[in-house]
C-alpha positions as CSV (number, residue, x, y, z in Angstrom):
1,M,-0.2,-31.2,2.3
2,F,-3.0,-32.3,-0.1
3,L,-5.1,-29.4,1.2
4,R,-2.5,-26.8,0.6
5,M,-1.6,-28.0,-2.9
6,K,-5.3,-28.1,-3.9
7,R,-5.9,-24.5,-2.8
8,A,-2.7,-23.0,-4.3
9,R,-3.7,-23.9,-7.8
10,L,-6.9,-21.9,-7.8
11,P,-6.7,-19.2,-10.6
12,R,-7.4,-15.6,-9.6
13,R,-7.9,-12.5,-11.6
14,A,-8.9,-9.0,-10.7
15,G,-12.7,-8.5,-10.8
16,E,-13.6,-12.1,-9.7
17,W,-15.8,-12.8,-6.7
18,V,-14.5,-15.0,-4.0
19,E,-15.5,-16.2,-0.6
20,V,-13.2,-16.0,2.4
21,R,-13.1,-19.5,4.0
22,S,-14.4,-20.2,7.5
23,K,-12.3,-19.5,10.5
24,E,-11.8,-23.2,11.1
25,E,-10.6,-23.8,7.5
26,I,-8.1,-20.9,7.6
27,L,-6.7,-21.8,11.0
28,A,-6.0,-25.3,9.7
29,T,-3.7,-23.9,7.1
30,L,-1.5,-21.9,9.5
31,D,1.9,-22.8,11.0
32,P,2.5,-22.4,14.7
33,D,3.5,-18.7,14.2
34,G,0.2,-17.9,12.5
35,T,1.7,-17.8,9.0
36,Y,1.1,-19.5,5.6
37,E,4.1,-19.4,3.2
38,K,5.7,-17.1,5.8
39,L,2.8,-14.5,5.5
40,P,0.8,-13.9,8.7
41,F,-3.0,-14.3,8.8
42,M,-3.8,-11.6,11.3
43,P,-6.5,-11.6,13.9
44,E,-8.0,-8.5,12.2
45,M,-8.9,-10.7,9.2
46,L,-11.1,-13.1,11.1
47,Q,-14.1,-10.7,10.9
48,F,-14.2,-11.3,7.1
49,C,-14.5,-15.1,7.3
50,G,-17.5,-16.5,5.3
51,Q,-18.1,-13.2,3.4
52,R,-17.9,-12.6,-0.3
53,F,-15.6,-10.0,-1.9
54,R,-14.3,-9.0,-5.3
55,I,-10.6,-9.3,-6.0
56,A,-9.1,-5.8,-6.4
57,A,-5.7,-7.0,-7.7
58,V,-3.6,-10.0,-7.9
59,A,-0.7,-9.5,-5.4
60,H,1.9,-11.3,-7.6
61,K,4.3,-8.5,-6.7
62,T,4.6,-5.8,-4.1
63,C,7.0,-3.0,-2.9
64,D,9.4,-2.8,0.0
65,P,9.7,0.8,1.2
66,A,10.8,-0.4,4.6
67,H,14.0,-2.1,3.5
68,K,14.3,-0.1,0.2
69,T,15.0,-3.2,-1.9
70,G,12.6,-2.2,-4.6
71,G,10.0,-4.7,-6.0
72,R,9.3,-8.0,-4.4
73,R,7.7,-11.2,-5.8
74,M,4.7,-12.7,-3.9
75,R,3.2,-16.1,-4.6
76,N,-0.5,-17.1,-4.4
77,A,-1.9,-13.9,-3.0
78,V,-4.5,-11.3,-3.9
79,H,-5.9,-8.0,-2.5
80,L,-9.7,-7.8,-1.9
81,E,-11.6,-4.6,-2.5
82,Q,-11.5,-2.2,0.4
83,L,-10.3,-4.7,3.0
84,R,-7.7,-2.9,5.1
85,C,-6.3,-3.7,8.5
86,D,-8.0,-1.8,11.3
87,G,-5.2,-2.4,13.8
88,S,-7.6,-3.7,16.5
89,A,-5.2,-6.6,17.4
90,H,-2.1,-4.4,17.2
91,D,-2.9,-1.8,19.8
92,G,-4.7,0.6,17.4
93,C,-2.0,0.9,14.7
94,Q,-3.4,3.4,12.2
95,A,-1.3,2.4,9.1
96,N,-4.5,1.3,7.3
97,C,-2.6,-1.3,5.3
98,L,-4.3,-3.2,2.4
99,L,-4.5,-6.8,3.5
100,F,-2.9,-9.7,1.6
101,W,-5.0,-12.8,1.2
102,K,-3.4,-16.1,0.2
103,T,-5.5,-18.1,-2.2
104,A,-5.5,-20.9,0.4
105,W,-7.7,-18.7,2.5
106,L,-10.3,-18.2,-0.3
107,K,-12.6,-20.3,-2.4
108,P,-14.9,-19.8,-5.3
109,V,-18.3,-18.5,-4.5
110,D,-20.8,-21.3,-3.6
111,A,-18.0,-23.8,-3.1
112,P,-18.7,-26.4,-0.4
113,P,-16.7,-26.4,2.9
114,D,-13.4,-28.1,2.7
115,Q,-13.8,-31.6,4.2
116,H,-10.1,-32.2,4.4
117,A,-9.4,-29.4,6.9
118,D,-7.7,-30.8,10.1
119,S,-7.8,-29.0,13.4
120,G,-5.0,-26.4,13.4
121,L,-4.1,-23.2,15.2
122,A,-6.5,-22.1,17.9
123,E,-8.0,-18.6,17.7
124,E,-6.3,-17.7,21.0
125,Q,-3.0,-18.8,19.6
126,L,-3.5,-16.7,16.5
127,I,-4.3,-13.6,18.6
128,A,-1.1,-14.2,20.6
129,T,1.0,-14.1,17.4
130,A,0.3,-10.4,17.0
131,R,3.1,-9.8,19.6
132,I,6.6,-11.2,19.7
133,P,7.8,-12.1,23.2
134,T,10.5,-9.7,24.3
135,A,12.5,-9.2,27.5
136,S,11.0,-5.8,28.0
137,M,7.2,-5.5,28.1
138,E,7.3,-1.7,28.1
139,R,8.2,-1.7,24.4
140,P,6.2,-4.5,22.8
141,V,7.3,-5.7,19.4
142,Y,4.5,-6.6,16.9
143,S,4.2,-9.0,14.1
144,C,1.9,-8.3,11.1
145,Q,1.9,-8.7,7.4
146,A,3.9,-5.4,7.0
147,T,6.7,-6.5,9.3
148,R,6.9,-10.0,7.8
149,L,6.5,-9.0,4.2
150,F,10.2,-9.1,3.4
151,D,10.4,-12.7,4.6
152,A,7.2,-13.7,2.7
153,T,8.5,-12.4,-0.7
154,T,11.6,-12.8,-2.9
155,P,13.5,-10.2,-5.0
156,L,12.0,-9.1,-8.2
157,N,14.2,-7.4,-10.8
158,W,12.6,-4.2,-12.1
159,W,13.6,-5.0,-15.7
160,D,11.9,-8.5,-15.6
161,P,9.3,-8.1,-18.4
162,L,7.2,-11.0,-17.2
163,Q,5.9,-9.0,-14.2
164,Y,4.3,-6.6,-16.7
165,V,2.8,-9.4,-18.6
166,R,1.4,-10.7,-15.4
167,D,0.0,-7.2,-14.6
168,L,-2.0,-7.5,-17.8
169,T,-3.0,-11.1,-17.7
170,S,-4.2,-10.8,-14.1
171,R,-6.2,-7.7,-15.2
172,N,-4.5,-5.6,-12.6
173,V,-4.1,-2.9,-15.3
174,T,-5.5,-2.3,-18.7
175,P,-3.3,-2.4,-21.8
176,R,-4.0,1.3,-22.5
177,H,-3.0,2.3,-18.9
178,A,0.1,0.1,-19.0
179,L,1.3,1.6,-22.3
180,K,0.9,5.1,-21.0
181,V,2.8,4.5,-17.8
182,L,5.6,2.5,-19.4
183,T,6.1,5.1,-22.1
184,L,6.4,7.8,-19.5
185,A,8.9,5.6,-17.6
186,A,11.1,5.3,-20.7
187,A,10.9,9.1,-21.2
188,R,11.9,9.7,-17.6
189,A,14.9,7.3,-18.0
190,L,16.2,9.5,-20.8
191,V,15.9,12.5,-18.4
192,R,17.9,10.7,-15.7
193,F,20.5,9.6,-18.2
194,G,21.6,13.3,-18.2
195,V,22.5,13.9,-21.8
196,G,20.6,16.8,-23.2
197,Y,18.8,17.3,-19.9
198,R,16.8,20.4,-20.8
199,L,15.6,18.9,-24.1
200,T,14.7,15.5,-22.6
201,R,13.0,17.2,-19.7
202,M,10.9,19.3,-22.0
203,F,10.0,16.3,-24.0
204,Y,9.0,14.3,-20.9
205,E,6.8,17.2,-19.6
206,W,5.1,17.6,-23.0
207,L,4.5,13.8,-23.3
208,H,3.1,13.6,-19.7
209,A,0.6,16.4,-20.4
210,K,-0.3,14.6,-23.7
211,L,-0.9,11.2,-22.2
212,M,-2.1,12.0,-18.7
213,G,-3.9,15.3,-19.3
214,R,-2.1,17.1,-16.4
215,P,1.4,18.5,-15.7
216,A,4.2,16.2,-14.8
217,P,4.8,16.0,-11.0
218,R,7.5,18.1,-9.5
219,T,9.5,17.2,-6.4
220,G,12.3,18.9,-4.5
221,G,11.6,21.5,-1.8
222,E,12.8,25.0,-1.6
223,I,14.0,25.2,2.0
224,P,17.7,24.6,2.7
225,R,18.7,21.5,4.6
226,G,18.8,22.1,8.3
227,Q,16.3,25.0,8.2
228,P,13.0,24.5,9.9
229,T,10.0,23.7,7.7
230,P,6.6,25.4,8.3
231,R,3.8,23.9,10.4
232,I,0.1,24.6,10.2
233,D,-2.4,23.0,12.6
234,L,-5.9,23.0,11.1
235,K,-7.1,20.5,13.7
236,L,-8.9,18.5,10.9
237,Q,-11.3,15.8,12.0
238,P,-12.6,12.7,10.2
239,G,-15.4,13.5,7.8
240,E,-14.2,17.1,7.0
241,L,-13.9,18.0,3.4
242,V,-10.4,19.2,2.3
243,R,-8.6,20.2,-0.9
244,V,-5.1,19.1,-1.5
245,R,-3.0,22.2,-2.3
246,A,-1.3,22.7,-5.6
247,N,2.0,20.9,-6.3
248,E,4.0,24.2,-6.3
249,A,2.4,25.3,-3.0
250,I,3.4,22.1,-1.3
251,L,7.0,22.4,-2.6
252,S,7.3,25.7,-0.7
253,T,6.7,23.8,2.6
254,L,9.5,21.2,1.9
255,N,13.2,21.2,2.3
256,V,15.6,20.0,-0.4
257,D,15.2,16.5,0.9
258,N,11.5,16.7,0.0
259,K,10.4,16.5,3.6
260,N,8.3,18.6,6.0
261,R,9.3,18.0,9.7
262,G,10.7,14.6,8.7
263,M,7.7,13.5,6.6
264,W,8.4,12.6,3.0
265,F,6.2,14.1,0.3
266,D,6.1,11.3,-2.3
267,E,5.9,11.8,-6.1
268,E,2.9,9.5,-6.1
269,M,1.0,12.1,-4.0
270,V,1.1,14.8,-6.7
271,V,-1.6,12.9,-8.6
272,F,-4.1,14.1,-5.9
273,C,-3.1,17.8,-5.9
274,G,-6.1,20.0,-6.5
275,G,-8.6,17.2,-5.6
276,T,-11.2,17.4,-2.9
277,Y,-11.5,14.5,-0.4
278,R,-12.8,13.7,3.0
279,V,-10.6,13.2,6.0
280,K,-10.4,9.6,6.9
281,A,-8.4,9.8,10.1
282,R,-5.9,11.7,12.2
283,V,-2.9,9.3,12.4
284,E,-1.0,9.4,15.7
285,R,0.6,5.9,15.9
286,I,1.8,3.3,13.4
287,I,4.0,0.2,13.6
288,N,7.5,0.5,12.3
289,E,7.8,-2.1,9.6
290,V,11.5,-2.8,10.3
291,T,11.6,-3.0,14.1
292,G,8.0,-3.9,14.8
293,E,7.8,-1.3,17.5
294,M,4.9,1.3,17.8
295,M,5.9,4.8,16.7
296,E,4.1,7.7,18.3
297,M,4.0,10.7,15.9
298,K,5.2,14.0,17.3
299,S,2.4,15.7,15.4
300,P,-0.6,13.9,13.9
301,C,-0.9,13.5,10.1
302,I,-3.9,13.0,8.0
303,T,-5.2,10.2,5.8
304,L,-7.9,10.8,3.1
305,E,-10.7,8.6,2.0
306,G,-10.1,6.8,-1.3
307,V,-6.5,8.1,-1.6
308,S,-3.8,5.5,-2.0
309,C,-0.6,5.0,-4.0
310,R,-1.2,4.3,-7.7
311,A,2.4,3.3,-8.5
312,L,2.6,5.5,-11.6
313,Y,6.1,7.0,-11.0
314,S,8.0,5.0,-8.4
315,R,11.2,3.6,-9.8
316,H,11.4,-0.2,-9.9
317,R,7.8,-0.4,-8.4
318,L,5.5,0.4,-11.3
319,F,2.0,-1.1,-11.0
320,C,2.6,-2.2,-7.5
321,P,-0.9,-3.3,-6.2
322,R,-0.2,-2.7,-2.5
323,A,-2.0,0.7,-2.6
324,I,-0.2,2.1,0.4
325,T,-2.1,4.9,2.2
326,P,-0.1,8.2,2.0
327,Y,0.2,10.5,5.0
328,W,-0.5,14.2,4.7
329,R,0.7,17.2,6.7
330,E,-2.0,19.6,7.4
331,N,-0.2,22.4,5.7
332,W,-0.5,20.4,2.4
333,L,-4.3,20.6,2.8
334,E,-7.0,23.3,3.1
335,R,-10.6,23.2,4.1
336,A,-13.1,23.0,1.2
337,S,-16.8,23.0,0.6
338,G,-19.0,21.1,-1.8
339,E,-18.6,17.4,-2.6
340,P,-15.5,15.2,-3.1
341,G,-14.1,15.3,-6.6
342,S,-10.9,14.4,-8.5
343,P,-8.5,17.1,-9.6
């Protein structure tokens, strides 16, 4: 208990350098199910023990797209720059999730080893926690940070102003950026209110162009519900250079539910329209965050290097630092030449 209380008080802010504790120190913090404060430490994270990284963001809050409960409050956790799950202990899951790191698993750079760490979970036991025992071995059920995230967090009201204060004090966002996004969120709320819709929509689009330097994102496809949506197979491979098609061109591939063959085109993805990026992977299998079962995709989708959710528009989830990797249908992309560049 002394060990856990001591670690939990360590202050963390985005931009600070930290060192991941040794395997032995981390295993000593874990409960028998491989969790600390109900959040799993996954076998994929062992490879980073003893290394130094910079904090990308303080994970004081996160989102819950699986259960659709909106924002969630997280305690004593951060995200480290570029550290994502490679799925190696979960049968090759390709979700590419940004890892959560409890502050108990980190220490200041050059801090001495913890002398109070008792022997805890064995590495073999940790590896075993990636799967949940079931009656049927044909459909294994997996346990990971994504499937256990709901249990490791508590509800967070979207209107709670303290979360935005924490976004600033943790240096997750700059005051200038926060002011822009929150101003646009207020303008969008006027549009959703419905009174004077055309006027408020025009104001929002003008304000968005003024503050962001680009048109406001548009969603809502043109294909009637129940009608098939188009499919293009470019057979893209990792490393290839692609350009994200224009917002309007993508809308022509979506139905009125904003989906193409069941895959949602999120408003947060419009930010990348017109940009050039390299293909990171062809995604064929990911773990269902609700059931824990592996889902095999009927047709592969694409992930792009350096492309993740920025939480600029999502209702009740502004400034979420989880940086979920979006999935792209190939008919939302086109081959390009040159070098990667922003829109």
